[in-house]
Backbone bond lengths (Angstrom), bond angles and torsions (degrees), N, CA, C in turn:
res aa  C-N    CA-C-N  psi(-1)  N-CA   C-N-CA  omega(-1)  CA-C   N-CA-C  phi
1 K - - - 1.380 - - 1.569 110.91 -
2 L 1.281 111.14 55.06 1.462 118.45 -175.19 1.508 113.09 -64.27
3 N 1.329 113.89 -42.42 1.505 122.67 -179.66 1.604 112.18 -56.60
4 A 1.330 112.15 -40.02 1.386 117.97 -176.79 1.506 111.70 -63.94
5 V 1.394 115.16 -35.10 1.469 120.74 179.20 1.508 109.36 -78.28
6 L 1.327 117.85 -49.37 1.455 126.41 -173.24 1.520 115.30 -66.74
7 S 1.334 120.09 -43.15 1.431 118.40 -173.02 1.519 118.03 -61.32
8 P 1.373 118.97 -36.09 1.407 118.94 177.55 1.523 111.67 -68.70
9 L 1.328 119.38 -20.34 1.464 123.19 179.85 1.425 112.16 -93.96
10 L 1.332 117.78 -40.56 1.484 121.73 -177.19 1.599 116.53 -77.74
11 V 1.332 116.62 -36.00 1.433 121.46 177.81 1.539 111.13 -52.66
12 P 1.263 115.75 -54.87 1.501 117.17 -173.99 1.596 109.00 -70.39
13 Y 1.328 115.16 -36.89 1.464 117.29 177.67 1.451 112.16 -66.37
14 F 1.258 121.06 -41.52 1.588 121.78 179.84 1.523 106.57 -71.92
15 S 1.393 120.05 -33.74 1.425 122.17 -179.11 1.474 113.29 -64.01
16 R 1.427 117.27 -38.79 1.388 121.71 174.28 1.473 118.11 -54.31
17 I 1.355 113.63 -37.75 1.450 119.59 -170.60 1.536 113.92 -108.75
18 R 1.297 111.81 8.38 1.545 116.18 -173.24 1.560 115.78 -61.86
19 E 1.339 113.13 -24.80 1.562 113.57 176.55 1.418 115.28 -72.30
20 D 1.347 118.19 -23.49 1.515 124.01 175.05 1.500 107.84 -96.33
21 R 1.343 115.36 95.46 1.434 122.57 -173.60 1.502 115.26 -60.01
22 A 1.409 113.94 -35.71 1.451 117.91 176.12 1.433 113.17 -69.93
23 A 1.376 121.82 -38.81 1.412 124.45 179.33 1.545 108.07 -67.72
24 L 1.277 116.35 -42.39 1.554 121.89 -177.49 1.473 107.36 -63.32
25 S 1.278 116.37 -48.16 1.534 117.99 179.72 1.541 109.44 -62.76
26 S 1.279 119.82 -42.96 1.427 122.86 179.11 1.494 109.65 -61.79
27 A 1.250 120.30 -46.95 1.425 124.54 -177.21 1.531 112.56 -64.03
28 F 1.398 113.00 -37.99 1.422 116.84 174.03 1.458 116.30 -63.10
29 F 1.393 112.16 -43.80 1.508 115.16 177.96 1.557 112.77 -68.10
30 T 1.274 115.78 -34.60 1.469 117.87 -177.84 1.576 109.03 -71.74
31 V 1.301 122.24 -40.91 1.389 126.53 173.09 1.617 111.33 -58.56
32 N 1.263 113.41 -48.99 1.435 120.33 -178.93 1.492 110.74 -62.55
33 K 1.342 118.26 -47.47 1.439 120.49 -179.23 1.582 113.69 -66.76
34 S 1.351 114.15 -37.60 1.455 122.39 179.12 1.562 108.68 -62.93
35 L 1.297 116.09 -45.53 1.479 120.20 -179.92 1.533 111.02 -61.09
36 L 1.276 115.45 -48.33 1.417 120.62 -178.42 1.428 114.88 -67.98
37 T 1.450 118.05 -30.85 1.436 123.69 176.84 1.560 110.14 -63.66
38 V 1.249 117.96 -35.80 1.462 121.93 178.62 1.480 110.18 -83.47
39 I 1.355 119.00 -52.20 1.471 121.51 -172.80 1.496 116.88 -70.85
40 A 1.386 117.83 -41.84 1.451 119.94 -175.28 1.551 112.60 -60.28
41 P 1.374 120.12 -46.34 1.463 119.06 179.66 1.547 111.48 -69.00
42 V 1.319 118.85 -36.89 1.491 118.30 179.31 1.471 110.39 -65.41
43 L 1.357 119.36 -51.40 1.506 121.17 -178.20 1.543 110.28 -71.65
44 G 1.371 119.64 -36.27 1.452 118.90 173.33 1.479 112.18 -63.72
45 G 1.248 117.92 -42.88 1.497 120.34 176.83 1.517 113.27 -62.66
46 L 1.350 114.61 -40.57 1.461 115.84 177.95 1.548 111.05 -64.58
47 A 1.307 115.69 -38.71 1.383 117.89 -178.56 1.533 112.78 -60.78
48 V 1.348 108.89 -43.50 1.497 118.30 -178.98 1.536 115.08 -64.42
49 V 1.351 116.29 -39.40 1.516 121.79 -177.57 1.524 109.00 -92.22
50 A 1.275 122.80 -6.19 1.443 123.44 -169.35 1.555 110.49 -56.56
51 G 1.336 117.62 -38.09 1.505 119.15 178.71 1.492 115.01 -58.74
52 T 1.312 117.73 -34.71 1.414 125.40 173.55 1.520 114.15 -84.31
53 A 1.313 115.52 -50.30 1.495 119.08 -174.58 1.518 115.97 -68.32
54 V 1.280 114.43 -37.05 1.530 111.77 -178.21 1.495 116.89 -61.97
55 P 1.381 115.97 -47.20 1.465 117.18 175.36 1.487 114.00 -68.41
56 L 1.358 118.45 -31.65 1.499 120.25 179.91 1.494 108.46 -71.77
57 V 1.390 116.30 -41.14 1.514 112.20 -174.33 1.493 111.93 -90.91
58 L 1.346 119.81 -33.13 1.498 121.45 -174.25 1.534 111.57 -104.19
59 G 1.312 121.50 -14.50 1.393 127.22 -170.81 1.419 117.31 96.85
60 S 1.343 118.59 166.17 1.454 122.89 -170.85 1.503 111.57 -72.54
61 K 1.291 121.85 -20.38 1.432 124.86 178.92 1.515 109.62 -65.94
62 W 1.353 121.41 -17.87 1.405 123.70 -179.68 1.501 113.17 -91.98
63 Q 1.292 118.49 -1.52 1.483 127.66 -175.42 1.542 108.45 -51.24
64 P 1.343 119.52 -43.32 1.541 116.65 -175.49 1.590 111.65 -67.02
65 M 1.358 118.10 -15.02 1.500 118.53 177.95 1.544 112.87 -84.33
66 V 1.295 116.82 -1.95 1.567 117.56 -176.56 1.549 110.39 -59.21
67 V 1.290 116.02 -49.86 1.441 120.61 -179.69 1.581 114.65 -59.01
68 M 1.358 112.10 -40.95 1.463 116.65 178.36 1.529 109.43 -66.60
69 L 1.359 116.46 -42.70 1.438 114.65 177.86 1.489 115.96 -63.40
70 Q 1.409 114.86 -38.54 1.458 116.26 173.40 1.490 114.53 -61.60
71 L 1.350 120.16 -41.44 1.441 121.24 175.16 1.512 114.31 -61.31
72 M 1.384 114.75 -39.34 1.435 117.78 -178.82 1.604 110.69 -74.45
73 C 1.296 118.73 -20.91 1.436 120.37 173.26 1.526 108.59 -69.76
74 V 1.300 118.63 -40.11 1.405 120.40 -179.01 1.534 111.75 -69.24
75 V 1.323 114.84 -41.32 1.520 120.43 169.08 1.467 112.72 -56.63
76 G 1.277 117.78 -44.16 1.464 121.55 176.81 1.540 113.71 -54.18
77 I 1.323 111.81 -42.26 1.588 116.48 177.32 1.493 108.39 -65.11
78 W 1.334 119.03 -41.09 1.471 119.63 178.06 1.499 111.46 -63.40
79 R 1.296 116.14 -42.34 1.461 117.76 177.38 1.576 113.65 -65.82
80 A 1.326 116.25 -29.72 1.512 115.72 175.90 1.572 109.23 -71.37
81 I 1.296 116.21 -28.19 1.462 117.72 -179.40 1.603 110.80 -64.92
82 T 1.344 113.00 -33.30 1.404 115.32 -178.27 1.597 115.97 -103.29
83 A 1.311 115.46 8.18 1.442 122.27 -171.99 1.577 109.28 -62.13
84 A 1.309 119.27 -43.01 1.498 118.32 -175.82 1.524 113.57 -85.53
85 A 1.340 120.38 -3.07 1.442 120.67 -173.26 1.585 108.75 -73.44
86 T 1.351 119.66 -44.75 1.480 120.00 -179.61 1.568 111.71 -61.23
87 P 1.310 117.95 -51.20 1.478 114.69 172.30 1.506 117.89 -55.95
88 L 1.331 117.83 -31.61 1.488 119.47 173.62 1.509 112.91 -66.35
89 L 1.328 115.34 -39.69 1.463 118.08 -179.53 1.570 108.52 -70.63
90 L 1.290 118.19 -39.34 1.462 120.29 -178.29 1.537 107.90 -65.51
91 A 1.319 117.19 -41.88 1.487 121.75 -179.10 1.450 111.90 -66.03
92 E 1.399 119.32 -27.82 1.412 121.19 179.46 1.592 110.54 -88.07
93 N 1.281 113.17 6.81 1.504 115.63 179.08 1.539 110.89 70.41
94 Q 1.358 113.40 38.35 1.476 120.26 -179.35 1.574 111.01 -123.12
95 P 1.367 111.86 53.58 1.507 116.97 -178.58 1.488 110.41 -62.51
96 R 1.309 123.52 -32.46 1.438 125.50 177.13 1.462 114.38 -57.34
97 Q 1.356 115.05 -42.11 1.489 120.41 179.17 1.517 112.34 -66.69
98 A 1.390 112.51 -37.92 1.502 114.88 -179.92 1.491 108.54 -70.37
99 L 1.391 115.18 -35.60 1.530 120.56 -179.14 1.556 108.20 -69.47
100 R 1.333 116.22 -37.61 1.465 115.20 178.05 1.519 113.86 -66.72
101 W 1.324 116.69 -31.62 1.507 114.49 173.47 1.520 111.60 -73.50
102 S 1.396 117.54 -35.01 1.424 114.86 -179.59 1.574 108.83 -71.64
103 I 1.276 120.85 -34.86 1.478 122.88 175.98 1.509 110.78 -62.93
104 T 1.287 115.07 -39.25 1.483 119.97 -174.34 1.591 102.35 -67.03
105 N 1.285 120.08 -45.20 1.472 122.99 176.97 1.558 110.70 -61.28
106 A 1.361 116.08 -43.31 1.373 119.06 -175.91 1.644 111.03 -70.03
107 L 1.277 116.43 -27.72 1.446 120.18 175.99 1.554 115.83 -79.80
108 V 1.298 110.77 -34.57 1.515 116.54 -171.61 1.570 112.22 -96.23
109 L 1.323 118.43 -42.10 1.431 119.11 -176.79 1.514 113.48 -64.14
110 P 1.336 124.07 -54.85 1.477 121.11 -174.06 1.557 113.94 -58.15
111 P 1.443 119.70 -38.82 1.520 113.11 176.81 1.506 112.35 -66.34
112 C 1.376 116.76 -32.37 1.425 120.65 177.72 1.542 110.35 -64.15
113 F 1.278 114.58 -44.61 1.544 121.49 177.33 1.496 109.19 -57.41
114 F 1.386 114.51 -45.55 1.520 116.58 -175.15 1.496 107.57 -67.47
115 V 1.302 121.08 -55.13 1.482 123.75 -172.83 1.560 109.62 -61.72
116 L 1.339 114.81 -51.33 1.464 114.24 -175.28 1.540 112.08 -72.45
117 G 1.357 114.82 -30.12 1.464 120.46 176.63 1.591 108.72 -65.58
118 R 1.251 119.09 -43.55 1.473 123.38 175.95 1.527 111.87 -60.54
119 L 1.294 114.92 -42.24 1.413 119.58 -176.21 1.635 114.92 -79.89
120 F 1.315 112.25 -34.19 1.512 113.93 -171.81 1.527 110.36 -126.07
121 G 1.370 117.31 -4.07 1.488 116.47 -179.59 1.563 111.19 82.96
122 L 1.286 118.77 -153.18 1.412 121.92 178.32 1.558 116.62 -57.76
123 P 1.342 116.87 -38.69 1.484 117.98 175.75 1.529 110.16 -58.21
124 G 1.329 121.33 -32.60 1.392 125.12 -177.90 1.486 109.24 -65.35
125 I 1.308 115.94 -42.84 1.469 122.30 178.43 1.469 113.10 -61.11
126 Y 1.355 113.90 -45.75 1.437 117.09 178.56 1.542 113.58 -67.99
127 F 1.413 112.81 -34.38 1.414 117.16 177.79 1.573 111.85 -62.87
128 S 1.419 115.49 -34.04 1.412 120.72 175.50 1.531 111.81 -62.56
129 W 1.251 115.49 -42.24 1.474 121.06 174.61 1.523 111.15 -59.55
130 L 1.296 115.18 -45.63 1.477 119.20 -177.15 1.540 113.39 -72.53
131 C 1.216 121.32 -28.45 1.484 124.34 179.77 1.540 113.86 -92.97
132 V 1.297 113.27 -49.99 1.493 119.86 -170.85 1.527 114.62 -80.57
133 Y 1.381 117.02 -41.61 1.463 119.48 -179.27 1.539 111.57 -63.97
134 P 1.299 120.18 -45.21 1.432 119.91 174.47 1.574 117.19 -54.22
135 L 1.365 114.25 -33.60 1.490 117.92 176.14 1.463 112.34 -67.29
136 S 1.362 116.28 -42.20 1.454 119.48 179.92 1.597 108.46 -72.39
137 G 1.277 118.47 -28.64 1.449 119.25 178.48 1.475 110.45 -74.01
138 I 1.338 116.74 -32.06 1.482 117.92 175.64 1.566 107.98 -69.51
139 M 1.265 117.80 -38.60 1.486 122.18 174.91 1.470 108.23 -54.09
140 L 1.375 117.65 -52.67 1.413 119.25 -178.73 1.540 115.95 -62.06
141 C 1.271 115.19 -51.08 1.363 124.83 -173.59 1.607 115.17 -71.52
142 L 1.230 111.07 -34.08 1.491 113.66 -171.49 1.603 110.26 -97.33
143 F 1.344 112.83 -30.09 1.523 117.55 -173.61 1.520 111.93 -108.14
144 I 1.288 119.56 -56.02 1.455 126.42 -175.66 1.521 107.16 -61.66
145 L 1.309 118.53 -52.22 1.461 123.97 -176.51 1.565 110.95 -63.29
146 K 1.236 116.00 -35.24 1.499 120.04 179.06 1.594 108.67 -69.36
147 Q 1.297 113.98 -41.74 1.445 120.21 179.01 1.488 115.99 -65.82
148 T 1.369 114.68 -41.77 1.385 116.84 -174.44 1.509 115.16 -98.18
149 S 1.298 113.39 -27.87 1.533 116.31 -170.78 1.567 111.12 -113.59
150 G 1.304 112.32 -14.71 1.491 115.28 -177.59 1.514 109.99 80.61
151 I 1.273 119.77 11.84 1.449 123.54 176.81 1.475 113.46 -72.69
152 K 1.383 118.50 114.65 1.360 119.65 -178.14 1.486 118.98 -72.25
153 P 1.349 122.66 128.45 1.472 121.20 -176.97 1.537 115.01 -52.52
154 L 1.307 119.81 -40.01 1.450 120.06 -177.82 1.446 112.80 -68.04
155 R 1.417 114.02 -39.17 1.481 116.41 176.56 1.505 113.41 -65.15
156 Y 1.329 114.81 -36.39 1.432 119.99 177.19 1.515 112.10 -62.31
157 L 1.275 115.24 -46.70 1.482 119.40 -179.37 1.582 107.95 -66.33
158 R 1.293 118.72 -40.09 1.431 121.22 179.82 1.532 112.00 -61.07
159 N 1.317 113.27 -39.66 1.443 121.57 178.73 1.623 108.78 -58.92
160 L 1.324 116.75 -39.82 1.393 119.88 -178.86 1.543 117.27 -77.59
161 A 1.368 113.25 -20.08 1.472 119.93 -168.10 1.554 108.71 -60.52
162 G 1.327 124.30 -42.40 1.355 124.24 -173.07 1.536 111.03 -63.03
163 P 1.359 117.35 -55.66 1.464 118.06 -179.25 1.569 113.02 -60.27
164 L 1.312 114.57 -37.10 1.527 116.51 -178.02 1.549 110.15 -72.42
165 L 1.298 114.94 -42.97 1.488 118.29 174.18 1.564 114.96 -59.08
166 S 1.332 116.52 -44.12 1.392 118.90 177.62 1.535 110.33 -66.25
167 A 1.275 120.66 -38.24 1.509 122.63 174.52 1.528 110.99 -62.74
168 A 1.342 115.94 -40.91 1.512 120.93 179.94 1.581 108.02 -63.32
169 I 1.316 114.89 -46.30 1.417 115.73 -174.27 1.565 110.43 -67.25
170 M 1.346 115.57 -36.46 1.467 122.02 176.08 1.512 107.72 -58.27
171 A 1.279 115.77 -50.32 1.479 121.75 -172.97 1.601 107.90 -65.13
172 C 1.290 117.03 -43.63 1.500 120.10 176.23 1.563 108.66 -58.26
173 A 1.372 115.58 -48.60 1.461 118.54 178.97 1.588 111.20 -55.79
174 V 1.304 116.99 -46.79 1.456 120.31 -179.97 1.472 110.43 -60.45
175 L 1.328 117.35 -47.43 1.500 126.15 176.21 1.515 112.96 -54.56
176 G 1.303 113.00 -45.53 1.519 119.93 -179.92 1.483 117.51 -78.37
177 L 1.333 116.84 -13.51 1.512 118.84 -176.13 1.549 109.48 -60.35
178 P 1.212 125.45 -46.73 1.466 123.09 -176.44 1.512 110.51 -58.30
179 W 1.418 113.20 -43.94 1.477 117.09 177.75 1.438 113.47 -60.78
180 L 1.347 117.39 -48.73 1.438 126.04 -178.28 1.564 110.70 -62.90
181 S 1.249 117.56 -39.22 1.488 118.57 176.54 1.436 115.08 -69.19
182 E 1.330 115.39 -30.59 1.505 123.63 171.27 1.486 110.32 -63.54
183 V 1.355 115.47 -51.50 1.431 121.97 -179.86 1.572 113.48 -60.01
184 L 1.281 111.99 -38.55 1.513 116.96 -177.38 1.624 107.70 -82.95
185 G 1.254 117.76 -8.49 1.457 120.11 175.19 1.557 111.07 84.60
186 C 1.296 120.81 20.50 1.450 122.14 -179.14 1.475 111.67 -120.68
187 A 1.317 116.44 28.92 1.520 121.76 175.99 1.423 107.15 -79.33
188 P 1.382 115.43 147.37 1.436 122.26 176.69 1.526 108.40 -68.09
189 A 1.291 117.52 152.86 1.450 119.70 176.61 1.538 112.99 -60.37
190 R 1.326 116.89 145.73 1.457 119.25 -175.73 1.552 109.17 -59.14
191 G 1.294 114.24 132.80 1.505 119.77 -179.34 1.499 114.05 84.72
192 A 1.361 118.06 -1.77 1.407 119.19 -176.36 1.540 111.59 -76.09
193 V 1.292 118.36 -17.96 1.466 119.91 -174.63 1.489 104.15 -108.30
C-alpha cells in the first residue's frame, strides 16, 4: 500500500513547487527513481529466492504459493513505477486525469480478474495483475503525464532504467550463483541445504 503512505506526503510537496516546472519535474523524477531504487531490488530479490525462501521460512505446505509470490513481486515493481504519478496529478490540479486512470483500472481489472480467475484460478488473477496493470500504468505514465505535466515518456523511461537494470543484474547474479559455485567447486553437497 505504497500509495496510501506516499500520497499524503507527496501531494503537498509537489503542490508547493508546482509553479517551478523544472523543480517539479526534477522532484518527480527523484522520488520515482528513489522508490524504484529501493523497491525493485527488494521485490526482485524476493522473487528470485522465493523458491528456496518460502519452504524454508514458512514450510513445505506453502510451496504452491511460490509462483504467486513471484508474480506479485513483479506487480509490486510495476506499482512502484506509477506510485508518484497520482500525487503529481493531484498537485497539478488535475484530479480528473487521476480519476480517469482509476476508472480505467476499475473497469478493466475486475473483469480480467473474474474471467482469468474462473479459467485458471488464483494464478489467473495474478496473471491479470501482471498483464493488465502494466498496460494501464503505461497509459498513465506515458500519455496522461505528458499531456498534463509535460513529462516526456523517453525521459521518464530513462529515469527508471538505472534502478531496473541494477535490480535485473542482481537477480541474474543470484540466479547464477548456484551454477557458478558448482563450476568453481565450492557448491554445498546435494541435500545439505
